[in-house]
C-alpha positions in Angstrom: 119.8 81.0 67.6 120.5 78.4 65.0 121.8 79.6 61.7 120.0 78.2 58.5 122.3 76.1 56.3 122.0 75.2 52.6 122.1 71.6 51.5 124.6 70.4 48.8 122.1 70.8 46.0 121.4 74.4 46.9 125.1 75.2 47.3 125.8 74.0 43.8 123.0 76.1 42.4 121.2 73.2 40.9 118.3 73.1 43.3 116.3 70.1 44.4 115.5 67.4 41.8 112.3 68.0 39.9 109.3 65.9 41.1 108.7 62.8 39.1 112.1 62.9 37.4 114.9 60.9 39.1 112.5 59.3 41.6 109.7 58.6 39.1 107.7 55.4 39.9 106.8 55.1 36.2 108.2 52.5 33.9 107.8 51.8 30.2 105.5 48.9 29.4 104.5 47.3 26.1 100.9 46.0 25.8 100.4 43.6 23.0 96.6 43.5 22.3 94.8 41.2 20.0 92.6 43.5 17.8 89.6 42.4 15.8 87.2 44.6 13.9 84.8 42.7 11.6 84.1 45.9 9.7 87.7 46.2 8.7 89.0 42.6 8.4 88.0 39.0 9.0 91.3 38.3 10.6 92.5 39.4 14.1 95.9 40.9 14.5 98.2 41.9 17.3 99.0 45.5 18.0 101.7 46.9 20.3 101.2 50.0 22.5 103.9 51.5 24.6 103.2 53.7 27.6 104.7 54.9 30.8 102.8 53.8 33.8 103.2 53.0 37.5 103.5 49.2 37.9 101.3 49.4 40.9 98.4 50.3 38.6 96.1 47.8 37.1 95.8 46.4 33.6 92.4 48.2 33.3 94.2 51.5 34.0 96.6 50.8 31.2 93.7 50.0 28.8 92.1 53.3 29.8 95.3 55.2 29.0 95.6 53.5 25.6 92.0 54.2 24.7 92.0 57.8 25.9 95.5 58.8 24.8 96.5 56.6 21.9 93.7 54.8 20.1 90.1 55.6 20.8 88.9 52.6 18.8 90.2 50.1 21.3 87.0 48.3 22.6 86.6 46.5 25.9 84.0 46.1 28.6 84.2 47.4 32.1 81.9 48.8 34.7 82.6 49.0 38.4 86.4 48.6 38.2 86.4 46.9 41.6 86.1 43.2 40.9 82.4 43.0 41.5 80.6 43.4 38.1 82.8 40.8 36.3 82.5 42.6 33.0 86.2 43.0 32.3 87.3 39.4 32.2 90.0 38.8 29.5 93.1 36.7 28.8 96.2 38.5 30.2 99.5 36.7 29.5 97.5 33.6 28.6 95.4 33.4 31.7 91.8 34.5 32.4 91.8 37.4 34.8 89.8 40.5 35.7 91.7 43.5 34.3 90.6 45.6 37.2 92.2 43.2 39.7 95.4 42.5 37.9 98.3 44.7 39.0 100.9 45.3 36.3 103.8 44.6 38.6 102.5 41.0 39.2 102.6 40.0 35.5 106.2 40.7 34.5 106.0 44.2 33.0 109.6 43.9 31.6 108.2 41.8 28.8 105.3 42.6 26.5 102.0 42.0 28.3 99.5 40.2 26.0 95.8 41.0 26.3 93.1 39.2 24.3 89.5 38.2 24.5 88.4 35.2 26.5 88.1 31.9 24.6 85.2 29.8 23.6 82.8 32.7 22.9 82.5 34.6 19.6 84.6 37.8 19.5 82.5 40.8 18.5 85.3 43.4 18.5 88.7 43.6 20.2 88.2 42.3 23.7 84.4 42.0 23.6 82.8 38.6 23.2 79.2 37.6 22.7 78.0 36.6 26.2 74.5 35.4 25.1 75.3 31.6 25.1 76.9 32.0 28.5 73.9 33.7 30.0 71.5 31.3 28.3 73.2 28.4 30.1 72.9 30.4 33.3 69.1 30.9 32.7 68.6 27.3 31.8 69.6 26.0 35.3 66.8 28.2 36.9 69.1 30.4 39.1 66.3 31.5 41.5 64.5 30.2 44.6 61.8 27.7 43.8 59.2 27.0 46.6 55.7 25.5 46.8 52.6 26.5 48.7 51.5 29.9 49.8 53.9 32.8 50.2 55.1 32.9 53.9 54.2 35.8 56.1 57.7 36.0 57.5 61.2 35.4 56.2 62.3 31.8 55.5 64.6 31.0 58.3 67.9 29.1 57.8 70.6 27.9 60.2 74.1 29.1 59.9 75.1 25.5 59.1 72.6 25.3 56.2 73.8 28.7 54.9 77.4 27.6 55.0 76.6 24.6 52.8 76.4 26.7 49.7 78.2 29.8 50.8 81.1 29.4 48.4 79.0 29.4 45.3 77.1 32.6 46.2 80.3 34.5 45.4 79.9 34.1 41.6 79.9 37.4 39.7 79.2 35.8 36.2 82.4 37.0 34.7 82.7 33.9 32.6 86.4 33.5 33.5 85.8 29.9 34.6 83.6 28.8 31.7 85.9 30.3 29.1 89.0 28.6 30.6 87.4 25.2 30.2 88.8 23.1 27.3 85.5 21.1 27.1 83.7 24.4 26.5 86.2 25.5 23.9 85.6 22.3 22.0 81.8 22.3 22.3 79.9 25.4 23.2 76.8 23.3 24.1 78.3 22.3 27.4 76.6 24.2 30.3 80.0 25.2 31.6 81.3 25.7 35.1 79.5 29.0 35.9 76.1 27.6 35.2 76.8 24.6 37.3 78.1 26.8 40.1 74.9 28.8 40.1 72.8 25.6 40.0 74.8 24.4 43.0 73.9 27.6 44.9 70.2 26.6 44.9 70.4 22.8 44.8 72.0 22.9 48.3 69.9 25.7 49.7 67.7 24.2 52.4 64.9 26.7 51.5 64.7 25.7 47.9 62.4 22.9 46.5 63.6 22.8 42.9 66.7 20.7 43.4 65.3 17.7 41.5 64.5 19.8 38.5 67.9 21.3 38.3 69.6 17.9 38.8 67.7 16.5 35.8 68.7 19.5 33.7 72.4 18.9 34.6 72.0 15.2 34.0 71.8 16.0 30.3 74.6 15.0 27.9 75.7 18.6 28.0 75.6 18.8 31.8 78.0 18.0 34.6 79.2 14.7 33.2 81.1 16.6 30.5 83.5 17.9 33.2 87.0 16.4 32.9 88.2 17.8 36.2 91.1 19.8 34.8 90.8 22.5 37.5 91.2 25.3 35.0 87.9 26.8 36.2 89.0 26.8 39.8 92.4 28.4 38.9 90.6 31.1 36.8 88.0 32.2 39.3 88.8 35.7 40.5 86.6 35.2 43.6 88.4 32.1 44.8 85.4 29.8 44.4 86.2 26.0 44.5 84.5 25.5 41.2 85.7 21.9 40.5 84.6 20.9 44.0 81.1 22.3 43.4 80.8 20.4 40.2 81.8 17.2 41.9 79.2 17.8 44.6 76.5 18.1 42.0 77.7 14.9 40.4 77.5 13.1 43.8 74.0 14.5 44.3 72.9 13.1 41.0 74.1 9.7 42.0 72.9 9.6 45.6 69.9 12.1 45.3 71.1 13.5 48.6 71.7 17.2 48.8 
């Protein structure tokens, strides 16, 4: 029969290492957040928060920890926390991202991580902006199916090829990351912006829709697609991987050729 033996730690009387001590996955991270409260001051200011967190967690997790444990006045939007609702778009280390999809380990946690509201829209408080102009542009392009005649008695059929034509632009979650990364939009908030054009594209190229001409005329306005300068900021910012710049160019081509 085998005789039980003691490991070195037990022999020395020290016992096994305490869980979460020497082998702790946590690291110290500094979050530098741009704060703004119009009830306190007209000027925004940066505030540092230090916390211990697993670098495999997300920026949204860190914001929760700060709000729950350090400063309950910190204000930001979030809902599903799974990259679907699009409500937690913000500038993280100078780039538009979704806080719920951004892992701390991927943005150099050994330096202060900057977090601020997206640009081009009025900041209401901390990381929250006024989304009304963004959603007004979205509504203006009529983002819904337009058909004529009587309502059909069965579903409107569509081939796989026809569906593929606009498949990419169906992925938009209206987070505003693309629009608020556009320098044209920063300069002039009257520009429809990439997200509105993407959602117009989704219906312009839908074979079941009959409102393409109306949408094209709307986007032919001086604040429409011709304001795009093809900087690709919008494509880089999209958390869903939509080829936004390509969609805008396809709408421009449709305006010239009237083929879609």
